[in-house]
C-alpha positions as CSV (number, residue, x, y, z in Angstrom):
1,Y,99.8,76.0,108.7
2,V,102.0,73.8,106.1
3,N,100.1,75.2,103.0
4,A,98.9,78.7,104.4
5,P,98.2,80.9,101.4
6,T,100.5,84.0,101.0
7,P,99.0,87.5,100.9
8,A,99.5,87.5,97.1
9,D,97.9,84.0,96.8
10,L,94.8,85.4,98.8
11,A,94.7,88.6,96.4
12,T,94.8,86.5,93.3
13,Y,92.1,84.2,94.4
14,V,89.8,87.1,95.4
15,M,90.2,88.8,92.1
16,R,89.2,85.6,90.3
17,E,86.4,84.6,92.8
18,A,84.9,87.6,94.1
19,P,81.3,88.1,92.5
20,S,81.6,89.9,89.4
21,G,81.2,93.6,89.8
22,S,82.2,93.4,93.6
23,S,83.4,97.0,94.9
24,N,86.8,96.9,96.5
25,L,85.2,96.9,100.1
26,G,83.1,93.9,98.8
27,K,86.2,92.3,97.6
28,M,87.9,92.7,101.0
29,K,84.7,91.2,102.9
30,F,84.9,88.2,100.4
31,A,88.5,87.7,101.5
32,L,87.8,87.8,105.1
33,D,84.8,85.7,104.5
34,T,87.0,83.2,102.9
35,L,89.3,83.2,105.7
36,E,86.2,82.8,108.2
37,L,87.4,86.2,109.8
38,T,84.5,88.0,111.7
39,Y,84.2,91.8,111.0
40,T,82.0,94.9,111.3
41,D,81.7,97.7,109.0
42,A,82.3,101.0,110.7
43,N,82.7,104.7,109.8
44,I,85.8,106.2,110.7
45,D,85.0,107.4,114.2
46,V,83.8,104.1,115.4
47,A,86.9,102.3,113.6
48,L,89.3,104.5,115.3
49,K,87.4,104.0,118.7
50,A,87.9,100.4,118.3
51,V,91.6,100.9,117.6
52,R,92.0,103.0,120.6
53,E,90.4,100.3,122.7
54,G,93.0,97.8,121.4
55,G,91.1,96.5,118.3
56,I,92.5,96.5,114.7
57,C,90.9,97.8,111.6
58,I,91.2,97.3,107.7
59,F,91.0,100.7,106.1
60,L,90.1,101.3,102.4
61,H,91.3,104.5,100.8
62,Q,90.0,105.5,97.3
63,P,91.2,108.6,95.1
64,M,89.0,111.5,95.6
65,Q,89.7,114.9,94.0
66,A,89.0,117.0,97.1
67,N,90.4,114.5,99.7
68,V,93.6,113.1,98.2
69,S,94.9,110.0,100.0
70,L,98.3,109.8,101.3
71,F,98.6,106.3,100.6
72,T,97.2,105.8,97.1
73,S,96.3,107.4,93.8
74,G,94.2,104.2,93.3
75,G,92.1,101.9,95.7
76,H,94.1,100.6,98.5
77,F,93.7,98.7,101.9
78,F,96.0,98.9,105.0
79,V,95.8,97.8,108.6
80,V,95.3,100.3,111.5
81,Y,96.6,98.5,114.6
82,G,97.6,100.7,117.5
83,Y,97.1,104.0,119.1
84,N,99.5,106.3,120.6
85,A,97.6,108.7,123.1
86,E,100.5,111.0,123.9
87,S,100.5,112.0,120.2
88,D,97.2,111.1,119.3
89,T,98.3,109.3,116.4
90,Y,97.6,105.7,114.8
91,M,99.9,103.1,113.7
92,V,99.4,101.8,110.2
93,A,100.8,98.4,108.6
94,D,100.7,98.9,104.9
95,P,101.3,96.3,102.5
96,Y,102.7,98.7,99.6
97,G,106.5,98.8,100.6
98,P,107.2,102.0,98.7
99,N,105.0,103.9,101.0
100,Y,107.4,103.3,103.8
101,E,110.3,104.8,101.7
102,R,108.0,107.7,100.9
103,M,106.2,108.4,104.3
104,G,109.0,106.8,106.5
105,E,108.3,109.4,109.4
106,H,104.6,109.2,109.1
107,F,105.0,105.3,109.8
108,A,107.3,105.8,112.5
109,R,105.3,108.5,114.6
110,G,101.7,107.3,113.7
111,F,99.1,109.0,111.5
112,T,96.6,111.6,112.6
113,R,92.9,111.3,112.2
114,Y,92.9,114.0,109.4
115,E,95.6,112.1,107.6
116,L,93.7,108.9,107.7
117,L,90.6,110.6,106.6
118,R,92.1,112.0,103.6
119,G,91.0,109.4,100.9
120,Y,89.0,107.3,103.2
121,S,86.2,105.1,101.7
122,G,85.5,102.7,104.3
123,A,86.8,100.6,107.4
124,L,86.2,97.0,108.6
125,I,86.7,96.3,112.4
126,I,88.3,92.7,112.7
127,E,87.1,90.8,115.6
128,T,90.4,89.3,117.3
129,K,90.2,86.3,119.6
């Protein structure tokens, strides 16, 4: 794609064009609709099952007093894209670079279900073709 938007371009567009009052998850759905990607809302168990079966998911984490996210102190999206059955961990791609410096060992070994549950606010299973 010669004129493909960058992730920053898409984020700027979504923040400007998403319906007023949209939740963070609503904004992500708006972005996926804009890109004409098919997705399904899922709870954490359904989302992680999809990843174990070779799918990919976008997770939303929000700060919660009793359930602090490892990834953010504000709202944050990241992609869960792989599963290691031997260690029962999930591979994560995070757009926020400093998280790799802060939690490098987690990205190398994968994240447990519990670690992904901390701060979990929603997930979208992305249809791959």
